[in-house]
Steps between C-alpha positions, in 0.01 A plus 500: 500500500807601299317796343382610846861491622612706201228761557592517869871545420432773243265681737753480784779643284277783380438585865877486557550765232229720651678484837841567344350804328415648840866487602614756242316807637555376858878474453493837326344667805737316736792644304345846533454456875861389537628801306284734707613342829869544419465830315629361171385702200435260216540614137784729604877485477505389862316176425720214618483157339670360811224641719242357260659156534505537878131590501406213271687237704334625820161481333563147371647377830209627710237396244613139467587459866141596575383275214698206642348559845151506348575185298625318810186609684237402243697216340704359787446142386626577149815673626573226755472226236717674239786269399866591462470476120197730503683752719796492261288544188298777666822676600628500140171648380516750787849612395378579148186666632695714746736623229210595276303666779792718614541631146126545454461699824795721402339562161161582652658797676553679169232370258118477524343183639322425171825530302678271743220248464525490124879472499478218753267319259801447272560199723264311273724574202829431677373166635508309166823677402678374813334163450723462194810519720365292788304233311621524137151597380521744208231764451246468223447767240207627708728550800743699286216717371382546856845605622529763227149628571581519871809711433291737287246516781770599748616774263147644486437450873811688610429799276774438243218516247238771554136454403299819459271680255783507248528122506785278616857635500829481687525742793747785460661407827479125428849436632393632842172313531645166612575538869701309760171374644407346163834320481495343846134399463575323172790315662264406785265336250790276390541368855125440518521300177751263659269477803208388279716240324631349823158497664374309197793257531491438876122522525461182294742306720393589853216670691498837330320687779770382745754711308339812648671458839854495359416782260377730778783412741768557237352830386473627858846374597672653199316825563622521859858405405527755223333771709728437799809494278419836345388663824819393676720647228715759670419852395168420328292819489204651323579740215438790739761374745261351760598154624248216498436292812303176543267681742394732218379204295312353795330834555396509133367145504289546812321803355135420427508559124817301441388213723161465327660510155760243607226270634322517163822398322575218746151349506325553166799561271727237660339221705178472297640579155821293510325219682248481216771537236716221640196279555327534163760589234619136468141397408534670161783537251770758556404682179133518601604640838726755332211630288286535812784688677484760223180620673710644784568838333134527404401466864788727608380775268139453605582520871721805434198689366336527844694314772764775552224737609383251762855439618558870557208506746666275760864576416467878500710512182397692191476218248299585190312244295650421163311538174490337161722638221534396140854379564378284787206358303686434175835398649344286770261343250789408272683333788192298596445391140870412479463272801220311327700469176811381684340256739171367368655240263752391767308202650625285211851536645409402853612136471843618390530736793398251765717188525317183595499406865590140431 
């Protein structure tokens, strides 16, 4: 029975990663639709980080409001029976998740979906590192090796090291290869690491799936608050001088392509994926879960090979499929191997991380 539960938990978390992988190209096309709607030329001097933040908070607010509505519809009993402690714990996890998602969406506007997926996978390296601070658990030599290997993988992935017929060498313009999108995505992975640690902590002490309600409500609420605060700022304009009104965002959201993409994020990539994550992660150790989460960039890169072409059919946006490169294969492979090095031996530390409930 215990082995069956383990297999079920592992299978559920693999499915979670497959669903998360879908979100990368979907968010990428939503960013493109937003830029097109407001006439913002990305990759130019006119690109506004403030506008990017405004777009990401709108996307998160609408996505998780819709996700909360869907959750209340299909899981009304669960939401109604959620205790005050479960709401509070879910809200803390939601705060961390919201912070990471805002940064990740901002980064996706300027870097490929596959690259964002691999950088986000650094969560599995940051998790044991932050565990030292939170739970006084020091990393093993394998974790240290894994962290170093992950950093080398990031260097290769971002093009700081070039792999071609001449071999492996530093790029001539290495100092320009690390972009703002890389930085904010890496910071996002730190917030996700704290999310994994707290889900592991709270999930052993209360009904883990019940944390989903507070997580969704907090994410949606923070999204609306931040969006409203920025939109109401006097004198806020697009780089070209055009003012932004709430009606413009409503018009964008009700367009067929945007609405379908948003529904995919809210249902598959939110309600189903986070419901499964919150339900099944506590059935295995945090380190085992972290290794499984390293599959996310693999799925993200796989989806990015053909899903963008499908998305462009119903969105009307030119969104080319991505393709494999040596930097992606080698750098991404190093990061995945680093995750295994850093986290596979970690189950021996689990008793230290989790205080007894007595």
